[in-house]
C-alpha positions in Angstrom: 74.9 -28.1 -85.2 75.6 -31.5 -85.1 79.4 -31.4 -85.3 81.0 -32.0 -82.2 84.9 -32.2 -82.5 84.8 -28.8 -81.0 82.9 -27.4 -78.0 79.7 -26.0 -79.1 76.5 -24.0 -77.5 73.4 -25.7 -78.0 70.1 -24.4 -78.5 66.6 -25.5 -77.6 64.0 -26.3 -80.3 60.5 -24.3 -79.3 58.2 -23.7 -82.2 60.3 -24.6 -84.8 63.2 -22.2 -84.0 66.2 -22.6 -82.3 66.7 -20.6 -79.4 69.4 -19.7 -76.9 68.5 -20.1 -73.4 69.3 -18.2 -70.3 71.4 -20.6 -68.6 74.0 -23.5 -69.9 76.0 -26.5 -68.4 79.0 -28.0 -69.8 77.7 -31.7 -71.2 80.9 -34.1 -70.5 81.8 -37.5 -71.9 81.3 -40.3 -69.3 84.4 -42.1 -70.3 87.1 -39.2 -70.9 85.4 -36.2 -69.1 86.3 -33.9 -71.8 83.8 -31.2 -72.4 81.4 -32.4 -75.7 79.1 -29.3 -75.9 77.5 -26.5 -73.7 74.0 -27.6 -73.2 70.8 -25.2 -72.3 69.3 -25.6 -69.2 65.7 -24.6 -69.8 63.6 -22.5 -67.4 60.0 -23.1 -66.5 59.4 -20.0 -68.7 61.0 -21.7 -71.6 59.5 -25.0 -71.2 55.8 -23.2 -70.6 56.8 -21.6 -74.2 57.6 -25.4 -75.8 54.5 -26.5 -74.4 52.1 -23.3 -75.6 53.8 -24.2 -79.4 52.9 -27.8 -78.9 49.4 -26.8 -77.9 49.2 -24.3 -80.8 50.3 -27.0 -83.4 47.4 -29.7 -81.8 45.1 -28.4 -85.0 47.7 -28.8 -87.6 49.1 -32.3 -86.4 45.4 -33.8 -85.8 44.1 -32.7 -89.4 47.4 -34.0 -91.3 46.3 -37.0 -93.3 47.9 -40.4 -92.3 50.2 -40.5 -95.7 51.7 -37.1 -94.8 52.3 -38.3 -91.1 54.0 -41.1 -92.5 56.0 -39.4 -95.3 57.6 -37.5 -92.5 58.7 -40.5 -90.9 59.7 -42.4 -93.9 61.8 -39.6 -94.8 63.4 -39.1 -91.2 64.4 -42.8 -91.6 65.9 -42.2 -94.9 67.9 -39.1 -93.6 69.2 -40.9 -90.7 70.1 -44.0 -92.6 72.5 -41.5 -94.4 73.9 -40.0 -91.4 73.9 -43.1 -89.6 77.4 -42.8 -89.0 77.5 -39.4 -87.5 74.6 -40.7 -85.4 76.4 -43.3 -83.8 79.4 -41.5 -83.0 77.1 -38.8 -81.1 75.7 -41.7 -79.1 79.1 -43.2 -78.2 80.6 -40.0 -77.3 77.8 -38.8 -75.1 76.8 -42.1 -73.4 80.3 -43.8 -73.7 78.4 -46.8 -75.7 81.1 -49.0 -77.4 80.8 -47.8 -81.1 79.4 -50.9 -82.2 76.7 -51.4 -80.0 75.8 -47.4 -80.8 75.9 -48.3 -84.6 73.3 -51.3 -83.6 71.2 -48.7 -81.8 71.5 -46.6 -84.8 70.0 -49.3 -87.1 67.3 -50.0 -84.4 66.0 -46.3 -84.4 65.7 -46.4 -88.4 63.7 -49.5 -88.1 61.8 -47.9 -85.1 60.7 -44.9 -87.3 60.1 -47.3 -90.5 57.4 -48.8 -87.9 56.0 -45.7 -86.8 55.3 -44.8 -90.4 53.6 -48.2 -91.2 51.5 -47.7 -88.1 50.4 -44.2 -89.0 48.4 -45.9 -92.0 46.7 -48.3 -90.0 45.1 -46.7 -87.1 41.5 -48.0 -86.9 38.5 -48.4 -85.1 36.0 -51.0 -85.2 32.1 -51.6 -85.9 29.8 -52.8 -82.9 26.8 -55.1 -83.2 24.5 -52.9 -81.3 21.6 -55.1 -81.9 23.3 -57.7 -79.5 21.7 -55.7 -76.5 18.0 -55.2 -76.1 17.2 -51.7 -77.2 20.1 -51.5 -79.8 17.9 -52.6 -82.7 18.7 -50.3 -85.9 21.4 -48.6 -84.8 24.7 -48.4 -86.5 28.0 -47.9 -84.2 31.7 -47.8 -84.7 34.9 -46.3 -83.2 37.6 -44.0 -84.3 40.9 -43.0 -82.5 41.8 -39.9 -82.3 45.1 -37.8 -81.4 45.4 -37.2 -77.6 47.2 -33.7 -77.9 50.4 -32.6 -76.0 52.6 -35.4 -75.3 55.4 -34.5 -72.7 58.3 -37.2 -73.3 60.7 -37.9 -70.7 63.6 -40.1 -72.0 66.8 -41.8 -70.7 70.2 -42.0 -70.9 71.0 -45.6 -72.1 69.6 -45.5 -75.4 69.5 -41.9 -76.4 68.1 -42.4 -79.8 66.3 -45.3 -80.0 63.9 -44.9 -76.9 63.5 -41.4 -78.2 62.4 -42.9 -81.2 59.9 -45.2 -79.3 58.1 -42.0 -78.0 58.1 -39.5 -80.8 57.6 -41.9 -83.9 53.9 -43.0 -82.4 53.1 -39.6 -81.0 53.6 -38.2 -85.0 52.1 -41.5 -86.7 49.3 -40.7 -84.2 49.0 -37.2 -85.0 50.1 -36.0 -81.5 52.6 -32.9 -80.8 55.3 -33.4 -78.4 57.8 -31.8 -75.8 60.8 -33.7 -75.5 62.9 -33.7 -72.3 66.0 -36.0 -73.0 68.1 -37.3 -70.3 70.7 -34.7 -69.2 73.8 -36.8 -70.0 72.4 -37.5 -73.3 70.8 -34.6 -75.0 72.9 -34.5 -78.3 71.1 -37.4 -79.7 67.7 -35.7 -78.9 68.9 -32.3 -80.8 70.4 -34.1 -84.0 66.7 -35.9 -84.3 65.3 -32.6 -84.2 67.3 -31.2 -87.2 66.4 -34.4 -89.1 62.6 -34.1 -88.4 62.7 -30.3 -89.5 64.3 -31.6 -92.7 61.7 -34.0 -93.3 59.1 -31.6 -92.9 57.5 -31.6 -89.5 55.2 -28.7 -88.8 56.6 -26.3 -86.5 55.7 -26.8 -83.1 54.9 -30.6 -83.6 58.3 -31.2 -82.0 60.1 -29.2 -79.0 63.3 -30.3 -77.5 63.7 -28.8 -74.2 67.2 -30.0 -72.2 67.3 -29.1 -68.8 66.9 -30.2 -65.2 64.2 -32.8 -64.1 62.7 -30.7 -61.3 62.5 -27.9 -63.7 61.2 -29.2 -67.3 60.4 -32.3 -66.0 58.0 -30.9 -63.3 56.5 -28.4 -65.5 55.3 -31.0 -68.1 53.8 -33.6 -65.6 51.9 -30.7 -63.6 50.8 -28.4 -66.6 47.3 -29.0 -67.7 48.0 -28.3 -71.5 49.8 -31.5 -71.7 47.7 -34.5 -72.1 50.0 -37.4 -71.7 53.5 -38.3 -69.8 55.4 -40.9 -71.5 58.6 -41.6 -69.0 61.3 -44.2 -69.2 64.0 -44.1 -66.3 63.8 -45.1 -62.2 60.8 -46.3 -60.6 61.6 -43.3 -58.0 60.8 -41.0 -60.6 58.0 -42.6 -62.3 56.0 -42.9 -59.1 56.5 -39.4 -58.6 55.2 -38.6 -62.0 52.5 -40.8 -61.4 51.4 -39.3 -58.3 51.9 -35.6 -59.6 49.9 -36.2 -62.9 46.6 -36.5 -61.8 44.0 -37.6 -64.3 46.7 -37.5 -67.4 47.2 -40.3 -69.3 50.9 -41.8 -68.2 52.9 -44.7 -69.3 55.9 -45.6 -67.4 58.8 -47.8 -68.3 60.5 -48.4 -65.1 63.4 -50.7 -63.6 63.9 -54.5 -63.3 66.4 -57.1 -62.5 65.7 -59.4 -65.1 66.6 -63.0 -64.5 67.0 -66.0 -66.9 66.4 -69.7 -65.5 68.5 -72.4 -67.0 67.0 -75.7 -66.9 68.9 -79.5 -66.6 69.8 -81.0 -70.3 70.4 -77.6 -72.1 73.6 -77.3 -74.2 75.9 -74.8 -72.1 78.3 -74.5 -75.0 75.2 -73.0 -77.2 74.1 -69.9 -75.0 76.9 -68.9 -73.2 77.7 -66.2 -75.5 73.9 -65.3 -75.7 73.9 -64.8 -71.9 77.2 -62.9 -71.4 75.7 -60.2 -74.1 72.4 -60.3 -72.2 74.7 -59.3 -68.8 77.2 -56.5 -70.2 75.9 -54.9 -73.3 76.1 -51.3 -72.9 77.7 -52.3 -69.6 74.6 -53.8 -68.3 72.6 -50.0 -68.7 69.8 -51.8 -70.1 66.5 -52.0 -68.3 66.3 -55.8 -69.5 70.0 -56.6 -68.7 70.4 -59.9 -67.5 71.1 -59.7 -63.7 70.2 -63.0 -62.1 70.7 -66.2 -63.7 69.4 -69.4 -62.1 71.3 -72.4 -63.1 70.1 -75.9 -62.6 72.5 -77.7 -60.4 73.4 -80.2 -62.9 74.7 -77.9 -65.2 75.8 -75.2 -62.9 79.2 -75.8 -62.5 80.1 -75.9 -66.0 77.6 -73.2 -66.9 79.8 -71.0 -64.2 83.3 -72.2 -65.8 82.3 -71.4 -69.3 80.5 -67.8 -68.4 83.5 -66.8 -66.3 85.7 -67.6 -68.9 83.9 -65.7 -71.7 83.3 -62.7 -69.4 87.1 -62.6 -69.0 87.7 -62.5 -73.0 85.7 -59.2 -73.1 87.5 -56.0 -73.8 87.0 -52.8 -71.8 88.1 -49.6 -73.0 87.6 -46.2 -75.1 84.1 -46.4 -76.5 84.9 -45.4 -79.8 87.5 -48.0 -80.1 85.5 -51.0 -82.3 87.2 -53.6 -80.3 85.7 -52.3 -77.0 82.7 -54.3 -75.7 82.6 -52.2 -72.0 83.0 -48.9 -71.4 82.3 -46.3 -69.0 79.7 -46.1 -66.9 77.3 -42.9 -67.3 78.8 -41.3 -64.0 81.5 -41.5 -61.4 78.3 -41.9 -59.0 77.1 -45.1 -60.6 80.5 -46.6 -60.0 80.9 -45.7 -56.7 77.6 -46.9 -56.0 78.0 -50.7 -57.9 81.7 -50.7 -56.0 79.5 -50.4 -52.7 77.0 -53.0 -53.5 79.8 -55.5 -54.8 81.4 -54.7 -51.1 78.2 -55.4 -49.5 77.7 -58.4 -51.2 81.3 -59.2 -50.6 81.0 -58.8 -46.8 77.6 -60.9 -46.9 79.7 -63.9 -48.1 79.2 -63.8 -52.0 82.1 -64.9 -54.3 83.1 -62.2 -56.6 84.5 -64.7 -59.1 86.0 -62.2 -61.8 85.8 -58.1 -61.8 84.6 -55.9 -59.1 87.0 -53.5 -59.6 87.1 -50.2 -61.5 89.4 -48.4 -64.3 88.5 -44.7 -64.3 85.0 -44.7 -64.8 84.7 -48.3 -66.2 83.6 -51.2 -63.7 85.1 -54.5 -65.1 82.5 -57.2 -66.0 81.4 -58.3 -62.7 80.4 -62.3 -61.8 79.2 -62.6 -58.2 78.1 -66.3 -57.3 76.3 -67.4 -53.9 74.6 -64.1 -53.5 71.6 -64.0 -50.7 68.7 -62.6 -52.6 68.1 -59.7 -50.1 71.3 -58.0 -51.4 70.9 -54.9 -53.1 72.8 -56.9 -56.0 70.2 -59.1 -56.0 67.1 -57.3 -55.3 67.6 -53.8 -56.6 68.5 -52.7 -60.4 72.1 -52.6 -60.8 72.5 -50.9 -64.2 75.6 -51.9 -64.3 77.9 -55.0 -65.8 77.0 -57.4 -62.6 75.6 -60.5 -63.0 74.7 -63.2 -60.5 74.6 -66.9 -60.7 73.0 -68.8 -58.3 72.4 -72.9 -58.0 68.8 -74.2 -58.4 67.5 -77.6 -57.8 63.9 -76.9 -59.6 62.8 -74.8 -62.1 59.7 -74.2 -59.8 62.3 -73.1 -57.1 63.9 -70.6 -59.9 60.5 -69.1 -61.1 59.9 -68.3 -57.4 63.0 -66.6 -57.1 62.5 -64.5 -60.0 59.1 -63.6 -58.8 60.4 -62.5 -55.4 61.1 -59.1 -56.6 59.2 -56.0 -56.8 59.9 -55.8 -60.4 58.6 -57.8 -63.5 59.6 -56.4 -67.0 61.0 -59.5 -69.0 62.5 -62.8 -67.7 64.0 -66.0 -69.9 64.0 -69.7 -69.3 66.4 -72.3 -71.6 64.5 -75.5 -71.5 64.4 -78.5 -73.9 60.8 -79.3 -72.3 57.8 -77.9 -73.6 55.9 -78.6 -70.4 58.0 -76.8 -68.6 58.6 -73.7 -70.8 54.6 -73.8 -70.7 54.5 -73.7 -67.2 57.3 -70.9 -66.7 55.3 -68.8 -69.5 52.0 -69.2 -66.9 54.0 -68.5 -63.9 56.5 -66.0 -64.1 55.2 -62.7 -62.8 56.6 -60.3 -65.9 55.4 -58.4 -68.9 57.6 -60.9 -71.3 58.5 -64.4 -71.1 61.3 -65.0 -73.6 61.6 -69.0 -73.9 64.8 -70.5 -75.0 66.5 -66.6 -75.1 67.8 -63.9 -72.2 65.3 -61.5 -70.9 67.4 -58.9 -72.7 65.6 -59.6 -76.2 63.4 -56.7 -77.7 62.7 -56.1 -81.4 60.8 -52.9 -81.9 57.8 -54.0 -82.9 56.4 -55.8 -80.3 54.8 -54.9 -77.2 57.0 -53.8 -74.3 56.3 -53.0 -70.8 56.0 -54.4 -67.1 54.0 -55.0 -64.0 54.6 -54.4 -60.6 57.4 -51.7 -59.9 58.4 -52.1 -63.5 55.9 -49.9 -65.0 52.5 -49.2 -66.8 51.2 -49.4 -70.1 53.3 -50.6 -73.1 55.7 -49.4 -76.1 56.4 -51.1 -79.4 54.9 -48.8 -82.2 51.2 -50.6 -82.4 50.7 -50.4 -78.6 52.4 -47.2 -78.1 50.3 -45.9 -80.7 47.0 -47.1 -78.9 48.3 -45.6 -75.7 48.3 -42.0 -77.5 45.0 -42.0 -78.9 41.6 -41.8 -77.6 39.0 -43.7 -78.5 35.3 -42.0 -79.4 32.5 -44.1 -80.1 29.7 -42.9 -82.6 26.2 -44.5 -82.4 23.8 -43.6 -85.5 19.8 -44.1 -84.6 18.2 -45.3 -87.8 14.7 -45.7 -85.8 
């Protein structure tokens, strides 16, 4: 089922069986427009069947020993290693991610499942000193963590394997079952994963993959009482809607950002340029922590801008399957149209489009904007495109205030040689993660990851996701 050289009709995975759907939709390459596959568009009834299958499998997964859950995840990682090239091709074709970047995603996905396997073996509680309180004498108390049950996982297009792994991996590690709704543009990666998990020995019904529209599949997952938790990565508007509909369900939301980096005076500009360019333009800027805003101290601003633009112009755009390509197509034509409108708004407001700002098919050429007002869409909203703003600041304190003047707060970075400045930034930046002497785009898969404000609630990263996906239970023995 994983060969996509020819247009094939995919199926839903429900209760361990591949099933035809009543309706199908063509999946097209964002780069070439060619049809890659026919994708099932699940109905509410088919989604209901997937939820029922997941619910029926909860007792099996909850009773499965930790070493067996770990073994399934270890085997999955091994299978993915053997088919890594195929996996990267799938990612690249369905999302237009440059092939070398796609290979990097596969490597990270393998590591994520390995981390998940390790975490399956160290889910534990703690003992409590009950006699610290009056009336607690001669009592023994401890906590355990139990699976939460059925998890509805709704995943985005930009990391169609690794961000799925950040939901499926910890869910299996914790002994839960999953109904997975992948992004409509990138379902092939999830269907590929499902095949590997079947081969790895995951019990039937533990993972169900239901492709289709958010208004049908997503709404059913969010509102169905049998689903105990929703874990979602996507836009703030959709995330807020999920939160409003979910009631008392556990909800983890990884939402938007307009991540920024501060460059202090005295920083070696030559040393950081390539890193900043990568942070801004990797995966066409379609990364939640993509570097969107740069605040450079006036003493280094001119040199930084010159070097940054020079490096940006060296990036190669084109076919995502070409190993030399750095930047390829955005996920849809509508996104190209939107970003061009935002660039035009900036231009009309007096901003300087220093390079880029034009399209080639569905490719937006890497764009650098100078002197952009903070109220412009390219500054205060999430561009999710290869666009970066560079602004001049007089002090780091001024830059911190500008970074914080945002409805988002996922991650931020600062380059500085002054330890006191670094500590002040760490204390005062209103974000979920502060990267000292790095871009905000830095992430490894075992670190806690999540934001504040409209960037979401809860944390991913394997250990932290397992905590989100389990319930704490207290046991107290009365020995009196």
